[in-house]
C-alpha positions, 0 to 999 in steps of 0.5 A: 598214934595219929597219921603221919606226914614225912617230907623228904628234902633230898639233895647232892651231897645232903638228905634232910627229913623231918615226921609230922603228926596229924592232930586231932584239930587238923594241924600239924605237930613236929615229931622229929627232923634228921639229916645225913650229910656228906653224901659220897663223902669221907666223913658222913653223918646221921643226926636226928632231933625230936621237937623239942630239941633233944638229940635223938640220933648222933652219929659219924657214919663209915664212907661206905654206909653213905657212899651215895643216895641211895645209901643213905635213904636207905638208912633213912628208911631203916630208922624210920620205920624203927621209931615209927612203925605205921607207914606215913600217910603221905610223903613230901618232897621238895622238887626244885622245878616245876617247869611251866606247868607245875604252880601249886603243889600236886599229887605226883602220878606216872606222868606227872613224875615223867614230867619232872625228870625231863626237866633235870638238864634246867637244875643238874644239882638237884633234881635229879637227887630231888626225884630219887627218893619219889622212884624208890617210893614210887617203886617199891611202896606205890600206895604212898601217896606222893606231893610234891613240892615246887622252889617255881611255883612261888614265883608264878606271881611275877609279871610277863616283863619280870618272866620274859627273857628278850627272846621272840616268842617261840622259845617262851612258848617252849618254856624258856623263862625266867622261873626262880627258885627257893620258892619254899624258902620264901614261902616260909618267910612271908608266913613267919613275917606275919606271924613275927610282925605283921606290918613288915610283911605287908609292905616291900621286902627284900629276903636275901637267902644265902647259902651255898646256893644264893638269890634274893626275891622282891615280895610285896605283901608277902607275893613274889614279884620279881627274883634274882634267878632265872630260866635254871638256877645259875643265875643271879647271885654268886655261889658257892660253885655256882657263878651267879650271872654270867655273860652268855657270850662267855659260854659261846666263847667256851663252845669256841675254844673246844669245850665239850657241854658236859665239861661246860655244866661242870665248870659251871656247877661245880667249879666256879662261885665262891669256889672258884675266885677263892682257888680254896672252898665253896664254905663261906666260913673257910673263906672267910678264916683265910687269909689270902687275898683270894679268899678277900675277893671271892667275899668282896664279889659275892658282898657287892652282887649281893647288894647291886641285886638287892638294889636292883631288886628295889625296881620292881617293889618300888622302894624298899621297907624291910630287907630279911636274911635267911638261910646258912650263910644269912642266917650265921654269918653277921660278918656277910650281913655287914658287909652286904649292909655297908654297900647300900648305907646310901639307902637309908640301912642302919645295922645295931652291930651288937645285934647284928652280931647276936643274930638278933631278929632285928638287927637295923638300928632304930632310927635306919630308914629300911629295918633289917631282920634274920628270920630262919626259914624252914623249908621242910615245914613249907612242904608238910603244909602244902602236903596235907592242903595238898591231900585235903583239897585245900589247894 
């Protein structure tokens, strides 16, 4: 068997992985991909499919089997060792925050790992979990090379004006700036558009990554110009449990009311967004099925703020040629896409209802001034390629 690259994307309640074979022609081929979901919950599950989509594993787990990320990692490692006996030549990891120092994927050293640990407060929902398997491999299999691939790196092409906050220079020098996130997803979309729609890819494109975390990114010729997330993954569009854009004075008011740091952090990261507005759920499918007025309010707020942000991003691109929807909600919810686009009809967007309902690649009508597309994302594929390129010195 040829050398294998393992990709790991560790989240707060899920663990995704892929194995890619390095073929003789030095290209990568997907062998299998899997995920453990519901980690720490009452119904954890483990599913793996091969490159053709054939199911290799699909089973419910007992809650105790996947009580935390560590136990989920054990399940993944045990299964992979049985399926692929040889150790991977390298492991590529999704790391949400690279801070000001990381503009590309890098081999992980002890110094780099220590630096990334220091960034945990800037992405408390993600960074600690992203780094957990890095620490485990570092401790138990130090001979395996690891590559950190950053969500922030894609946005390092943004202008100083787009990157800055209106704060004194000393804060910028200390790293307080707009980093942007979901960069691995946006990089995949940029590359995929070049394959599917090269004329579109070369133009002015806004991609809306709409999932439990949500953001939008303005690109010209596949290069990031501006994005909605900023210093942390709290900013920008409303999300499942995060508020998105919020007047900083609200946080000052909370402090004046006697709320402690941890209480405010929990509110902003875990109890706001769609969950907070609706009082029902952070799951868009649940809200769409609900008849409660609060669910409708949450959906209206989400689609309004998303459309508002898309329109605002057009300043960075000086116009718009194409709008792309991706990620869980963006790829699979015709209702949300339709509501966002209905708020942008003044820009000349015209949806094709049948194509939208079918989640087709092109969902706009032929006479639409702006093309509208649905492109599924694949962050793990980007991580695999960046890992290989880092090992071979391409980056």
